[in-house]
VEXKE-370344 format. One record per residue (C-alpha): x, y, z; residue in one letter. Coordinates in steps of 0.1 Angstrom, whole numbers, padded with zeros to 4 digits, always signed. Layout:
REM VEXKE-370344
XYZA ...
This chain:
REM VEXKE-370344
+0507+0550+1441M +0517+0559+1476C +0526+0548+1512G +0502+0544+1540I +0504+0539+1578A +0482+0541+1608G +0472+0530+1643A +0439+0516+1654I +0426+0514+1690N +0388+0515+1695F +0392+0518+1733Q +0411+0551+1731N +0441+0560+1710L +0468+0577+1731D +0489+0606+1720A +0520+0585+1718T +0504+0564+1690S +0497+0596+1671E +0533+0607+1672S +0544+0571+1662I +0522+0572+1631V +0537+0606+1621K +0571+0590+1625S +0559+0561+1602F +0550+0587+1575S +0585+0602+1576K +0601+0568+1573C +0582+0559+1541I +0584+0594+1525S +0602+0579+1495H +0570+0561+1485R +0551+0595+1482G +0572+0627+1479P +0544+0648+1464D +0521+0653+1494A +0515+0640+1529D +0484+0640+1551G +0470+0628+1584F +0437+0620+1600Y +0434+0616+1638I +0405+0610+1661D +0400+0592+1694Q +0402+0557+1678N +0423+0561+1646I +0454+0578+1633A +0460+0575+1595F +0490+0588+1575A +0494+0590+1538H +0523+0598+1514R +0513+0606+1479R +0530+0599+1445L +0506+0617+1422S +0498+0597+1390I +0461+0599+1384I +0441+0632+1390D +0472+0649+1403I +0452+0679+1416D +0455+0685+1454S +0418+0678+1458N +0427+0641+1455S +0452+0641+1483N +0446+0617+1512Q +0433+0608+1537P +0401+0612+1517M +0366+0613+1532F +0331+0604+1519S +0307+0632+1513K +0290+0625+1547D +0325+0622+1564K +0315+0588+1577D +0342+0569+1557V +0379+0577+1557V +0404+0561+1534L +0442+0559+1530V +0452+0540+1499Y +0483+0528+1480N +0480+0517+1444G +0459+0522+1413E +0423+0512+1404I +0427+0511+1366Y +0390+0506+1359N +0380+0535+1381H +0362+0554+1352E +0340+0523+1346E +0331+0520+1382I +0324+0557+1386R +0298+0555+1358K +0281+0527+1377K +0280+0549+1409L +0275+0584+1397H +0236+0584+1398K +0235+0574+1435K +0267+0589+1448H +0282+0624+1448I +0318+0628+1436F +0338+0657+1448Q +0368+0651+1425T +0371+0650+1387K +0389+0618+1382N +0402+0603+1415S +0403+0565+1418D +0406+0570+1455T +0371+0585+1457E +0359+0556+1436V +0370+0532+1463I +0351+0552+1489I +0318+0553+1470N +0322+0517+1459A +0325+0507+1496Y +0295+0529+1504K +0275+0510+1477E +0287+0474+1481W +0306+0471+1513G +0336+0448+1511M +0320+0433+1480K +0335+0464+1463C +0367+0444+1460L +0351+0423+1433D +0348+0453+1411Y +0384+0466+1413F +0410+0459+1386V +0444+0470+1398G +0470+0469+1426M +0462+0482+1460F +0467+0482+1497A +0444+0503+1517F +0428+0511+1551A +0392+0521+1552I +0376+0534+1584Y +0338+0531+1587D +0327+0554+1615K +0291+0542+1617K +0301+0505+1620K +0332+0513+1641N +0353+0491+1619K +0386+0494+1600V +0394+0471+1570F +0430+0466+1560L +0432+0452+1524V +0459+0437+1502R +0452+0432+1465D +0445+0398+1450R +0480+0390+1438L +0500+0409+1464G +0515+0436+1442K +0513+0461+1471K +0526+0452+1506P +0509+0458+1539L +0525+0451+1573Y +0510+0452+1608Y +0521+0450+1645V +0500+0447+1677S +0512+0464+1708K +0494+0478+1739N +0459+0469+1724N +0467+0489+1694T +0472+0476+1658L +0498+0496+1638F +0502+0492+1601F +0525+0505+1574S +0535+0499+1537S +0570+0490+1549E +0579+0472+1581N +0610+0493+1587Q +0587+0521+1599A +0580+0501+1631F +0616+0501+1640F +0626+0536+1629S +0598+0550+1652S +0610+0529+1682G +0576+0511+1684L +0592+0477+1688I +0626+0462+1692E +0641+0447+1660K +0646+0409+1663K +0653+0385+1635I +0628+0357+1628D +0649+0325+1627E +0625+0304+1607E +0622+0331+1580S +0660+0331+1576V +0658+0293+1572Y +0631+0296+1545N +0650+0324+1527Y +0680+0301+1523L +0658+0279+1501T +0634+0301+1482Y +0649+0336+1488L +0619+0349+1507T +0595+0339+1535T +0558+0333+1531P +0532+0357+1545A +0520+0363+1572P +0556+0358+1585K +0583+0384+1579T +0620+0385+1586F +0613+0401+1620F +0596+0387+1651E +0562+0401+1659N +0558+0418+1625V +0533+0403+1601F +0524+0408+1565K +0488+0406+1552L +0485+0378+1527E +0477+0385+1491A +0439+0384+1484G +0430+0389+1521H +0417+0417+1543Y +0418+0422+1580L +0386+0434+1597E +0392+0452+1630I +0363+0462+1652S +0354+0474+1688L +0353+0446+1714N +0357+0419+1687K +0385+0397+1677K +0402+0408+1645N +0390+0387+1616K +0410+0378+1585K +0391+0371+1553V +0404+0356+1521Q +0383+0373+1493Y +0402+0359+1463W +0421+0326+1457N +0440+0317+1425I +0437+0281+1435S +0399+0283+1426D +0409+0290+1390Y +0438+0266+1387I +0414+0238+1399N +0391+0245+1370K +0397+0229+1336V +0389+0250+1305N +0387+0228+1273N +0392+0257+1248S +0412+0249+1217N +0444+0269+1209F +0428+0294+1186N +0400+0302+1211D +0426+0305+1239A +0447+0328+1218Q +0417+0350+1209S +0405+0353+1246Q +0440+0359+1259T +0445+0387+1233L +0412+0404+1243N +0421+0403+1280L +0457+0414+1274L +0447+0444+1253E +0422+0455+1280K +0449+0451+1306S +0474+0471+1285M +0449+0499+1280K +0442+0501+1317F +0479+0502+1326R +0485+0531+1302N +0460+0553+1321V +0480+0580+1338A +0482+0618+1339D +0520+0617+1337V +0544+0602+1311P +0552+0565+1310I +0585+0546+1306S +0591+0510+1298I +0617+0486+1312A +0627+0471+1278L +0648+0440+1278S +0642+0430+1241G +0620+0400+1250G +0584+0394+1241I +0567+0406+1273D +0585+0440+1276S +0583+0445+1238S +0545+0440+1239L +0544+0466+1267N +0561+0491+1244L +0539+0482+1215H +0507+0489+1234Y +0520+0520+1251T +0528+0534+1217K +0493+0525+1206K +0474+0540+1235F +0495+0571+1242R +0507+0600+1221A +0529+0618+1247D +0565+0613+1257K +0576+0577+1260I +0610+0562+1268A +0624+0527+1269S +0651+0519+1294I +0677+0491+1291N +0707+0481+1311I +0737+0460+1301S +0771+0451+1315F +0803+0463+1299E +0821+0430+1309S +0796+0407+1293S +0778+0401+1260K +0759+0371+1273K +0724+0383+1283G +0729+0416+1266D +0698+0425+1246E +0705+0462+1243S +0710+0460+1205A +0675+0444+1200I +0659+0468+1225A +0675+0498+1208G +0665+0487+1174K +0629+0482+1184Y +0628+0515+1202S +0641+0533+1172K +0615+0516+1150E +0588+0529+1173N +0603+0564+1175E +0606+0564+1212V +0636+0576+1233E +0660+0548+1241F +0680+0551+1273I +0707+0525+1276N +0729+0523+1307K +0761+0502+1304I +0771+0491+1339L +0804+0484+1354N +0811+0467+1387E +0810+0499+1406N +0776+0508+1393D +0761+0476+1405F +0779+0479+1439T +0766+0514+1443N +0730+0504+1434W +0731+0477+1461I +0745+0501+1487K +0721+0529+1478D +0691+0506+1478Y +0699+0492+1513L +0701+0527+1527E +0665+0533+1517I +0649+0498+1520S +0657+0474+1548K +0626+0452+1549D +0639+0421+1532V +0673+0407+1520P +0682+0411+1483L +0677+0374+1477G +0669+0381+1441D +0698+0401+1427P +0675+0416+1401N +0662+0438+1429T +0693+0459+1426A +0689+0460+1388L +0652+0471+1392M +0664+0498+1416F +0688+0510+1390G +0663+0511+1362I +0638+0529+1384S +0665+0554+1393K +0672+0560+1357I +0635+0565+1350A +0632+0590+1378R +0663+0609+1367E +0646+0613+1333N +0615+0627+1348N +0592+0597+1346F +0570+0585+1375K +0556+0554+1358V +0575+0523+1346L +0559+0493+1329L +0576+0460+1336V +0571+0424+1323G +0565+0404+1354E +0538+0377+1351G +0542+0368+1314G +0560+0336+1321D +0534+0324+1346E +0507+0329+1319I +0526+0310+1292G +0551+0288+1310G +0588+0289+1318Y +0612+0268+1297P +0620+0248+1328I +0584+0235+1330Y +0591+0209+1303T +0620+0196+1323K +0601+0196+1355L +0572+0176+1339N +0597+0150+1327F +0615+0149+1361L +0582+0143+1378N +0574+0113+1356K +0610+0100+1362V +0606+0104+1400N +0573+0085+1399I +0588+0057+1378F +0621+0051+1397I +0619+0033+1430P +0634+0051+1460D +0661+0025+1466I +0674+0031+1430I +0673+0069+1435K +0695+0065+1466K +0720+0044+1447I +0722+0070+1419I +0726+0099+1443I +0754+0081+1462S +0773+0075+1429L +0770+0111+1418F +0781+0125+1452K +0815+0111+1443L +0818+0140+1418Y +0805+0171+1438P +0821+0197+1415N +0805+0185+1384N +0775+0205+1370R +0756+0173+1359L +0762+0157+1393S +0748+0187+1411K +0716+0187+1390R +0710+0149+1393I +0715+0148+1431I +0690+0177+1436R +0665+0164+1410S +0662+0129+1426L +0665+0139+1463S +0636+0164+1466V +0599+0165+1456P +0596+0173+1419S +0576+0205+1424Y +0601+0217+1451A +0629+0216+1425N +0614+0247+1408R +0617+0267+1441F +0651+0257+1455I +0669+0289+1444F +0694+0287+1473G +0699+0254+1492F +0680+0222+1495S +0669+0208+1529E +0697+0182+1528D +0723+0210+1523E +0709+0231+1550K +0710+0203+1575R +0747+0201+1570N +0753+0238+1578F +0724+0252+1598W +0734+0260+1634I +0701+0271+1649K +0669+0251+1656N +0667+0220+1635K +0629+0217+1635K +0622+0237+1604Y +0614+0223+1570N +0610+0246+1540S +0594+0219+1519Y +0563+0217+1541E +0550+0251+1529Y +0556+0241+1493L +0536+0209+1499K +0508+0228+1515K +0504+0249+1484L +0508+0220+1461A +0481+0201+1480D +0456+0229+1474E +0454+0217+1438I +0434+0187+1426R +0454+0156+1417S +0428+0141+1393D +0435+0165+1364I +0458+0153+1336A +0482+0182+1341D +0478+0185+1378S +0516+0185+1384F +0522+0218+1365L +0490+0232+1380R +0505+0226+1415K +0537+0243+1404V +0517+0273+1391L +0499+0276+1425N +0532+0279+1442I +0544+0304+1416E +0515+0327+1423Y +0513+0324+1461K +0549+0323+1470L +0574+0332+1443R +0553+0360+1427L +0535+0374+1457A +0565+0373+1481E +0596+0374+1459L +0591+0388+1423L +0565+0414+1431L +0584+0428+1461P +0615+0430+1439R +0594+0453+1418V +0576+0473+1445D +0604+0480+1469Y +0631+0492+1445P +0607+0512+1423S +0591+0529+1453M +0626+0535+1468A +0631+0559+1439T +0595+0572+1439S +0585+0553+1408I +0552+0535+1402E +0559+0501+1385A +0530+0485+1366R +0527+0449+1354S +0502+0445+1326P +0506+0407+1326F +0495+0407+1362M +0459+0416+1355D +0437+0393+1376H +0411+0387+1348N +0439+0376+1324L +0454+0354+1351I +0421+0338+1361E +0415+0328+1325Y +0450+0316+1319S +0450+0296+1351A +0422+0274+1338T +0438+0265+1305L +0455+0231+1301P +0493+0232+1298W +0492+0213+1265N +0474+0244+1251I +0496+0271+1269K +0527+0253+1258M +0515+0237+1226K +0546+0247+1207N +0568+0253+1237G +0569+0279+1264P +0546+0309+1260K +0530+0295+1228S +0500+0318+1231I +0519+0350+1238L +0544+0342+1210K +0515+0337+1186R +0501+0371+1197I +0536+0386+1193G +0539+0373+1158E +0511+0397+1148D +0525+0427+1168K +0563+0424+1170L +0592+0419+1145P +0605+0384+1139K +0639+0393+1155Y +0621+0397+1189I +0596+0368+1186V +0623+0343+1174N +0650+0354+1198A +0659+0329+1226P +0645+0337+1261K +0672+0355+1282I +0664+0360+1319G +0670+0394+1334F +0695+0380+1358G +0717+0364+1331Q +0734+0398+1329L +0749+0389+1362L +0764+0355+1355N +0800+0368+1350P +0796+0388+1382F +0785+0356+1401F +0815+0336+1387E +0842+0362+1393N +0837+0394+1412E +0812+0381+1439L +0835+0354+1453P +0861+0380+1462A +0834+0400+1481W +0822+0368+1498F +0857+0359+1509H +0864+0393+1523K +0831+0401+1539D +0819+0367+1551V +0847+0343+1555I +0874+0365+1570I +0853+0390+1589D +0848+0372+1622K +0820+0395+1632D +0798+0386+1603S +0762+0379+1616P +0756+0350+1592I +0780+0329+1613R +0753+0327+1639E +0732+0306+1614Y +0757+0290+1590V +0787+0268+1600D +0820+0285+1591I +0834+0253+1577N +0806+0251+1552F +0812+0288+1541L +0849+0281+1535E +0842+0249+1517N +0816+0265+1495L +0841+0292+1485Y +0868+0266+1477N +0844+0245+1456R +0833+0276+1436H +0869+0286+1430S +0875+0252+1413K +0842+0247+1395S +0824+0282+1391K +0791+0264+1399L +0781+0280+1432Y +0779+0317+1424G +0742+0320+1431F +0744+0302+1464Q +0773+0325+1473I +0750+0354+1465W +0722+0339+1486T +0745+0340+1517L +0763+0372+1508Y +0732+0392+1504S +0717+0378+1536L +0748+0388+1555N +0748+0422+1540L +0711+0427+1550W +0718+0415+1585M +0747+0440+1589K +0725+0468+1577K +0697+0459+1601N +0716+0448+1632F +0750+0464+1633D +0751+0489+1660K 
């Protein structure tokens, strides 16, 4: 787990580019404090920052070279099945390290070319330089767990694990991307290849970029979750449970491979509890579980459950009880280190805090539960499915009448839900975390040509409509390609790497996901959300965990959204006349939103969406 950066110019790399890449390395040092390294020739400058997790010997430092020196690699991530691949390769290829997954990538490339990607199980972003072919390949893993950004300037392509490196080095001027801000206001992120900055691009999940001399750069999609969602697996529930269990156990075993101790972010839910169960099964060294709770709220507090289960497993339980100042300081500290994206998901700050606690207790690896709900289904999917059927059944003219009636009661929770449910495409309802298109039209000051639903429709249309459960399959495609790849996984990667922690997601194994994606939803949600995982949990976990209601990580923050946050919003956004968000959002709307929330307590998350955007803008653009 590391940070990578570089510059590529096959027509002659200048000395300035070399110094810029060294500046990149310094900027992303938090991603790899254990070692740094550089490779420079007339065409290429590579930089690497290492966080030593597997084969921690210095012989595994990077950049790493093939035995014949013809291939050079800088790599961020983990190939969990590297031992299996090494066994396949050892008769034909010479290995110079004892156990390095980095060297496995090099020899796998030597053996199979870019088909080597088909063999890798893990998370990765890497740059591999083939001197014989005069080519560089920039690669991002299938699901987008690891980020990779790039910029073109003066016939040179620059890349880095974090886009802030481009600005700290002075390579390009920092300019905000207007459309990305518009999209953020709906789904709290922006889809790759766009970023929040003009002229900075993010490689899409499941893609690689091929760069060669005198040829146009070629982008290749080597993996697509849609291919699996469009397949129908007619397994029965018992077979699906058995196959899911086999794949999950293999994934858990892989994610517990490390030459350093492992900690678990333990909420008390099924996913994180299964993480602890399997870590205890596969490892005999020091293990700790980490839980956070708020002193001002018992709602969403699972610390008692987490503590009880930790004690039963005889692992150290670290519980942090937060006050308002703790959360404020985590936001402030995080934005000092990571400026790439706004904190649209407030759980980013919580993940930063948990990672910080892990690091303070001498851990380098943290297991997290992301991906379990996509395998088994969120509780909201049942409502979405019903809503879709209602939207198909009710004529548009009747919808308009109903919406008009409920607009008479804007500060009523039911009114708010019905208006949104009937006024937008059913699949879009799942991904409007901030504001709908109708709401944005009323306050957006800039260019009016954008439409955030268009990208959602594009992803939905990738899925067949002739399958019985095609609606939820369309929703799942958007989950994986937008929400997970560009919102949830960055909220894991950025805050964990900001504290030099490697976060692993056992439920994000691509083999497990490929299989699960083919299963019909009446199997996955046979007895409600996550039916298969709950059945698996019944054999592994205590009843007080399996039967507990699902509590989202962010529910800890509900009292904060209702009470403390509005005061911040009023002070920092409404009154402060220099707030950058006023360039995009009408001041009358900001004031009206604050007043409506004061009366109803219904708009806390929308206030957060605007507040965190404004905070990020200040951090990036205030002189």
